[in-house]
Structures are given as C-alpha cells and as structure tokens.
C-alpha positions in Angstrom: 0.0 0.0 0.0 1.1 3.5 -0.8 -0.3 6.9 0.2 -0.7 9.3 -2.8 -2.4 12.2 -1.1 -3.8 13.1 2.3 -6.4 15.9 2.6 -7.4 17.2 6.1 -10.4 19.4 6.5 -10.1 22.1 9.1 -13.2 24.3 9.3 -13.7 26.2 6.1 -10.4 25.2 4.7 -8.4 22.0 4.0 -4.7 21.1 3.9 -3.3 18.6 1.4 -0.1 16.6 1.4 1.0 15.1 -1.9 3.3 12.2 -1.2 6.2 10.7 -3.1 5.7 7.0 -4.0 9.1 6.1 -2.3 10.3 8.5 0.3 8.7 11.7 1.5 10.4 14.0 4.0 7.9 16.3 5.8 10.3 18.8 7.3 10.1 21.6 9.9 7.5 19.9 12.1 7.5 20.2 15.9 6.8 17.1 18.1 3.1 18.2 18.5 2.7 18.6 14.8 4.3 15.3 14.1 2.0 13.6 16.6 -1.1 15.1 15.0 -0.1 14.3 11.5 0.7 10.7 12.3 -2.7 10.4 14.0 -4.3 11.7 10.8 -2.4 9.2 8.6 -3.4 6.2 10.7 -6.9 7.5 11.3 -7.5 7.8 7.6 -7.2 4.0 7.5 -9.5 3.3 10.5 -13.3 3.4 10.9 -13.9 6.4 13.0 -12.2 9.4 11.4 -14.2 12.1 9.6 -13.0 15.2 7.8 -10.1 13.4 6.3 -9.6 12.0 2.8 -7.0 9.7 1.4 -5.9 8.6 -2.1 -3.8 5.5 -2.1 -2.5 2.7 -4.3 -3.1 -0.9 -3.2 -0.5 -3.6 -3.4 -2.0 -4.9 -6.7 -1.7 -1.5 -8.3 -5.4 -0.5 -8.0 -5.9 3.2 -7.0 -8.6 4.1 -4.5 -9.9 7.4 -3.0 -11.4 7.3 0.5 -13.8 10.1 1.2 -14.8 10.8 4.9 -16.7 14.0 4.8 -18.1 15.3 8.1 -21.9 14.9 8.3 -22.1 12.8 5.2 -21.7 9.1 4.3 -18.1 7.9 3.9 -17.2 6.3 0.5 -14.4 4.4 -1.2 -14.0 4.9 -5.0 -12.1 2.7 -7.4 -10.3 5.5 -9.3 -9.3 3.4 -12.3 -12.8 2.0 -12.9 -14.7 4.9 -11.4 -16.9 2.7 -9.3 -18.1 2.8 -5.7 -16.5 -0.1 -3.8 -17.4 1.1 -0.3 -19.0 -2.3 0.5 -15.7 -4.1 0.0 -14.0 -2.1 2.7 -16.8 -1.9 5.2 -16.8 -3.7 8.5 -19.7 -5.3 10.3 -21.0 -1.9 11.5 -21.0 -0.5 7.9 -18.0 1.7 8.7 -15.1 1.9 6.3 -12.1 0.2 7.9 -9.0 -0.5 5.8 -7.1 -1.7 8.8 -9.3 -4.6 9.6 -8.2 -6.4 6.4 -4.8 -6.7 8.1 -6.2 -7.7 11.5 -5.4 -4.3 13.0 -7.1 -1.5 14.9 -6.1 2.1 15.0 -4.1 1.8 18.2 -2.2 -1.3 17.1 -1.6 0.3 13.6 -0.2 3.5 15.1 2.2 1.5 17.3 3.5 -0.6 14.4 3.5 2.1 11.6 5.2 4.7 13.8 8.9 4.4 14.5 10.6 7.0 16.7 13.9 7.6 18.5 12.6 5.6 21.5 11.9 2.6 19.3 15.4 2.9 17.9 17.0 3.1 21.4 15.2 0.0 22.7 17.7 -2.7 21.7 16.5 -6.1 22.6 18.8 -9.0 23.8 18.1 -10.7 20.5 19.2 -7.6 18.5 22.3 -7.3 20.6 23.2 -10.9 19.9 22.6 -10.3 16.2 24.9 -7.3 16.2 27.5 -9.1 18.2 27.8 -11.9 15.7 27.5 -9.5 12.7 30.7 -7.8 13.8 32.7 -11.0 13.4 34.3 -11.9 10.1 31.6 -14.1 8.7 33.7 -16.8 7.0 35.5 -17.4 10.3 32.3 -17.3 12.3 30.4 -19.9 10.3 33.5 -22.1 9.9 33.7 -22.3 13.7 30.0 -22.9 14.0 30.1 -25.7 11.4 33.1 -27.3 13.3 31.2 -27.2 16.6 28.0 -28.6 15.1 30.0 -31.4 13.5 31.9 -32.1 16.7 28.5 -32.2 18.6 27.2 -34.7 16.1 30.3 -36.9 16.2 30.5 -37.0 19.9 26.8 -38.1 20.1 27.4 -40.7 17.4 30.5 -42.1 19.3 28.6 -42.1 22.6 25.6 -43.9 21.0 27.9 -46.5 19.4 29.3 -47.6 22.7 26.0 -47.3 24.6 27.1 -44.2 26.5 26.1 -40.6 26.3 27.7 -37.2 25.6 27.8 -36.6 29.4 29.8 -39.9 29.8 32.4 -38.6 27.4 32.8 -35.4 29.2 33.1 -37.2 32.5 35.7 -39.6 31.1 37.7 -36.7 29.7 37.6 -34.8 33.0 38.7 -37.8 35.0 41.6 -38.4 32.7 42.7 -34.8 33.0 42.4 -34.8 36.8 44.3 -38.1 37.0 47.1 -36.9 34.8 47.4 -33.7 36.8 47.5 -35.7 40.0 50.3 -38.0 38.7 52.3 -34.9 37.7 52.0 -33.3 41.1 52.8 -36.6 42.8 56.1 -36.9 40.8 56.9 -33.2 41.5 56.2 -33.7 45.2 58.4 -36.7 45.4 61.3 -34.9 43.8 61.0 -31.8 46.0 60.5 -34.0 49.1 63.9 -35.7 48.5 65.7 -32.4 47.8 64.2 -30.7 50.8 65.0 -33.7 53.0 68.6 -33.6 52.0 68.8 -29.8 52.5 67.2 -30.0 55.9 69.4 -32.9 56.9 72.6 -31.2 55.8 71.5 -28.0 57.7 71.0 -30.0 60.8 74.3 -31.8 60.6 76.2 -28.5 60.0 74.4 -26.8 62.9 76.4 -28.7 65.6 80.0 -27.9 64.3 79.0 -24.4 63.4 77.7 -23.7 66.9 80.9 -25.1 68.4 83.3 -23.2 66.1 81.5 -19.9 65.4 78.8 -19.6 68.0 75.1 -19.9 68.4 74.4 -17.1 65.8 75.8 -19.4 63.1 72.9 -21.8 63.8 70.3 -19.3 62.8 70.9 -19.3 58.9 71.1 -23.0 58.9 67.8 -23.2 60.8 66.2 -20.9 58.3 67.4 -23.1 55.5 65.9 -26.1 57.2 62.6 -24.3 57.7 62.5 -23.1 54.1 63.0 -26.7 52.9 60.2 -27.9 55.1 57.9 -25.0 53.8 58.6 -25.9 50.2 57.9 -29.5 50.8 54.6 -28.6 52.4 53.6 -26.4 49.5 54.2 -29.2 47.0 52.4 -31.7 49.2 49.4 -29.4 49.4 49.4 -29.2 45.6 49.4 -32.9 45.3 46.6 -33.2 47.8 44.6 -30.6 45.9 45.0 -32.5 42.7 44.0 -35.7 44.5 40.8 -34.0 45.8 40.0 -32.8 42.2 40.4 -36.4 40.9 38.3 -37.8 43.7 35.5 -35.2 43.0 35.6 -36.2 39.3 35.4 -39.9 40.2 32.5 -39.2 42.5 30.6 -37.6 39.7 31.0 -40.9 37.8 30.0 -43.0 40.8 33.5 -44.4 41.3 35.7 -44.5 44.4 39.1 -44.9 42.7 40.7 -44.5 39.3 41.1 -48.2 39.0 37.5 -48.8 40.0 36.4 -46.2 37.5 38.1 -48.0 34.6 36.7 -51.4 35.7 33.3 -49.8 35.9 33.3 -47.7 32.8 35.4 -49.8 30.5 33.7 -53.1 31.3 30.1 -52.0 31.7 29.8 -49.1 29.3 32.5 -49.1 26.7 33.3 -52.7 26.5 36.7 -52.0 24.8 39.6 -49.7 25.1 39.3 -48.7 21.5 35.8 -47.4 22.0 36.9 -45.5 25.0 39.7 -43.8 23.1 37.4 -42.8 20.3 35.0 -41.3 22.7 37.7 -39.4 24.5 39.1 -38.1 21.1 35.6 -37.0 20.2 35.2 -35.2 23.5 38.6 -33.5 23.0 37.7 -32.3 19.5 34.4 -31.0 20.8 36.2 -29.1 23.6 38.5 -27.5 21.0 35.7 -26.6 18.7 33.7 -25.1 21.6 36.7 -23.1 22.7 37.1 -21.7 19.2 33.4 -20.8 19.0 33.3 -19.1 22.4 36.5 -17.2 21.6 34.6 -15.7 18.6 30.9 -15.6 19.7 31.1 -15.5 23.5 28.2 -17.1 25.3 25.9 -17.1 22.2 24.5 -20.6 21.6 25.8 -22.1 18.4 22.4 -23.7 17.5 20.7 -20.3 18.0 23.2 -18.7 15.7 22.7 -21.3 13.0 18.9 -20.9 13.2 19.3 -17.1 12.8 22.1 -17.2 10.2 20.2 -15.4 7.5 19.5 -12.4 9.8 23.1 -12.4 11.1 24.7 -12.4 7.6 22.2 -9.8 6.5 23.2 -7.6 9.4 26.9 -8.1 8.5 26.2 -7.0 4.9 24.4 -4.0 6.3 27.5 -3.1 8.3 29.6 -3.3 5.2 27.1 -1.1 3.3 27.2 1.7 5.9 31.0 1.6 6.4 31.7 4.2 3.6 29.7 6.7 5.5 31.5 6.3 8.8 34.3 8.5 10.2 37.6 6.7 10.7 38.2 8.8 13.9 35.5 6.9 15.7 35.6 3.2 15.0 32.8 2.4 17.5 30.4 4.4 15.3 30.2 1.4 13.0 28.5 -0.6 15.8 26.1 2.1 16.6 25.2 2.7 12.9 24.8 -1.0 12.2 22.6 -1.4 15.2 20.4 1.5 14.2 20.2 0.3 10.6 19.2 -3.2 11.7 16.5 -1.8 13.9 15.0 0.4 11.1 15.2 -2.5 8.6 13.5 -4.8 11.0 10.5 -2.5 11.4 10.3 -1.9 7.7 10.3 -5.7 7.1 7.5 -6.0 9.7 5.4 -3.4 7.9 5.7 -5.3 4.6 3.7 -8.3 5.8 1.1 -7.4 8.4 -1.7 -9.6 9.4 -3.1 -12.8 7.9 -3.4 -11.1 4.5 0.3 -10.1 4.5 -0.7 -6.5 3.8 2.1 -3.9 3.3 1.8 -0.5 5.0 3.8 2.7 4.7 6.3 3.5 7.5 5.9 6.7 9.5 9.3 7.6 10.9 9.0 10.2 13.7 12.4 11.9 14.0 14.0 8.5 14.7 17.6 9.6 14.4 17.7 12.6 16.8 19.7 10.7 19.3 22.4 9.5 16.9 25.8 11.1 16.3 26.0 13.6 13.4 28.4 11.2 11.6 25.9 8.4 11.6 23.0 10.5 10.1 24.2 10.4 6.4 24.4 6.6 6.5 20.9 6.3 7.9 19.4 8.7 5.4 21.0 6.8 2.5 19.6 3.6 4.0 16.1 5.1 3.8 16.6 6.1 0.2 17.6 2.5 -0.7 14.9 0.9 1.4 12.2 3.1 -0.2 12.7 1.2 -3.4 10.7 -1.6 -1.8 8.4 0.3 0.5 6.9 3.8 1.0 8.5 5.7 3.8 7.4 9.0 5.3 10.0 10.8 7.4 8.7 13.5 9.7 11.5 15.7 11.1 12.3 19.0 12.7 16.0 18.7 12.0 17.6 21.5 9.8 20.2 19.0 8.7 17.6 16.6 7.4 15.8 19.4 5.7 18.9 20.5 3.8 19.7 17.0 2.8 16.1 16.4 1.6 16.1 19.6 -0.6 19.3 18.4 -2.4 18.1 14.8 -2.7 14.7 15.9 -4.1 16.4 17.5 -7.1 17.2 13.9 -8.3 13.5 12.9 -8.1 14.4 10.0 -5.8 12.5 11.5 -2.9 9.9 14.2 -2.2 10.1 17.0 0.4 7.2 18.9 2.0 8.1 22.0 4.1 5.7 24.3 5.9 5.9 26.9 3.2 4.9 24.2 0.6 1.8 22.9 2.4 -1.3 23.7 0.3 -4.2 25.2 2.1 -7.5 25.4 0.1 -11.1 26.2 0.8 -13.1 23.1 1.7 -15.5 21.9 -1.0 
C-alpha cells in the first residue's frame, strides 16, 4: 500500500499533502505537529475518522480514493474503474475500515507504523546478539559454527555407538585430565621431598659444628634453610593433595571411588573396549577445542541459536559493510552504533511489509528516529532510507535542519519528495 495524497479538513479550509511513492520528508515539524499528522495518517485507514480524505495505491496497483466528509456518508471509490467499492472495505457496522483487512485496529496500527527515537533506542537482547555476531568476520564465524556442530554430532554418534552418552564422554575426559594432573603433582612432590629432606638434613648436621666453632648465631641461617626446605615440601604436598581431591571429585561424579575402579566400571560395563573408550575421548577433545574456538569468537551465544538465525546475522553483516563508507575513521565504534540503528530500522520496515493474515504492506511513518544519533551516523541512515524506499513507501517527519537541507538536495534527483511548511497547500473546503 502507498499513500498518494492526504487531505485534512479544518473548518472552512483544507490542507493537502502530496506524497512521493518512495520517500517523502515532511520537514520543519514540531513534536506536537508530528504527533497530530501521524494520527491523521493512521486515522484515515481506520473506521472512525471524519473530515479526512486519502488517495492510495493498493499492493496490486489499484488506485482508491477514501472520502470521509463530516456529516455525510463515507465512501471508497475505485479511481481506475470509477466505481463505488465502499462495500468491499466496510466492517460489520458498515463503517469503512482498511485496517481490519490486516487484522489491525487504530491503536495497534499506530504502534506498528510509527517508528521514533525511543523505538530505535530500545535494543532487545536478541538484537544485541545479532549485532555481536555480525561484527565477526563471517567466514571465520560460520566455519567455527560448522566445526562445533559437526563435533557435537560426532560425539553423540560415538557415545551412541558404545552405549554411552555425551555426558559420559565429558566425565571420562575430566577424570583423565584430573588423574594426569595428580600424577604430575605426585612426581613433583616426590622430587621436591627428596631435595628438601637432603637440604634439611645437611643443615641439621652442619648446625652442631657451626655452633661449636662460630657460636650460636651461626645456627640461625642453617635453621632458616631447614625451615624453608620444610615449607617448600609442604607447598608441593598441598598441591598434590589438591590434585588428589580434584580427581576424587571427578570420580565421585562418575559414581566411582578410585581411578582403577572407574576403569573397571566404565570400560567393562559401558564401553566394552579400550578402542571405543579412546574414540569417545578423542571426540570429546575435538568437541572441547571446537567449543573453545566458537566461544572465543561468539562469547556465550549458543551455536544452535546462531545457526537458526544465520540469514539475519549475515544480513546484518552485509548492512554493516554497506554503511561503512559513511563512517568516520576517527570513531571506530560508530560502526557498531550505525549498524545497530540500521538493523532496527530495517527490522521495522520488514515487519510493515507483511502485516496480518493477508500479509498487507503498509507505509512506514518515521517520527524523527535519528535525533539521538551522532552527526556522523546520520548520512548513512538517510542513505539507507533512500535505498529501502525502493521496496516500501517511507514518510519521514522531522524538525532537523540537517535533514531538511539533505532532503532539498536529494529531491532534485527525483528519488524523494520533500514537504516543508511553506509548501503545504491550504485550500477552501469543498
């Protein structure tokens, strides 16, 4: 659907707005004026507005004129065939209601068709995830995602083949790691224990002759050496005990009391062969590496969620590339803000292209949506509107002098239309 003309009756006069089929900038309007005009646009489609007339083009190309005179019956005329088609657009009460065809009422339509700075600022968690993944180099991102998905599948297949589960593989891997760590600390502790025993022993043996020859003060350094040796030995012993506790905790998770008992239990009852056990451990290790690679790129975003939303993520990444030429190199973070804003605008435009069970398309009413953005971001957003208007009518209402100046220049190409207060036509009502 496209608006061609909006005529508003006001007492003995009327005001008309001739709209561009793609993008119309209605400039120099205060917030109160924008609120009122948006209400008129939406009200012209509802069933309770009088004193307002609308000419529009339907999605199939048919042109209609909706007349809502005050104190007279409302009518819908098929302009091309010059026939009265009011009955086709009337609701159960006999009132003309173009919104009901899309399953909307005036309140819902206003909420969906209007897009302002507050809507732009309200970034949802889903939108944040989309932008987070769109910032990543896409080939690397999806290569990591594919590797993790394949590793998931392989680990499940290996677990099923040996009558185990993915959780079993993770438990096995954790126990093996804890046991290996315990063995290393045990070896280190034994080496240090021997060295410190020798050091403490020599210090004790030297203490007697040193005290006799030099005096009691000579015993102090030797005593400190012995104490240091004991302290080092205790530290390594504590490390070994900590590793032992970690191994015991991992074994307890598997329902085993010892490492040997674990292998008797898991290998005999679950895996049945050392070969199957090794395959499952290798699959778990590959899965761990793939998961680390994915999380290094995507953080805590679930890989399955990312794959399910791949089209939107890659679309957001392309959008970031499209707005890049308009960004200032002095502020690299502006790319994130611009891409997020562009994604939000395109999301609303896409929503308006398929409303209700009939997939009706409606014009977008943008109410000064970019007033909170940096000046360097604005050109990219305006260019985005021009390109997007090739597929959908957009009406931008703004009070910004910068937007007005841009619109005047762009209107010279014919790609957009601009309506300023001085150009609004006021005529006597018929």
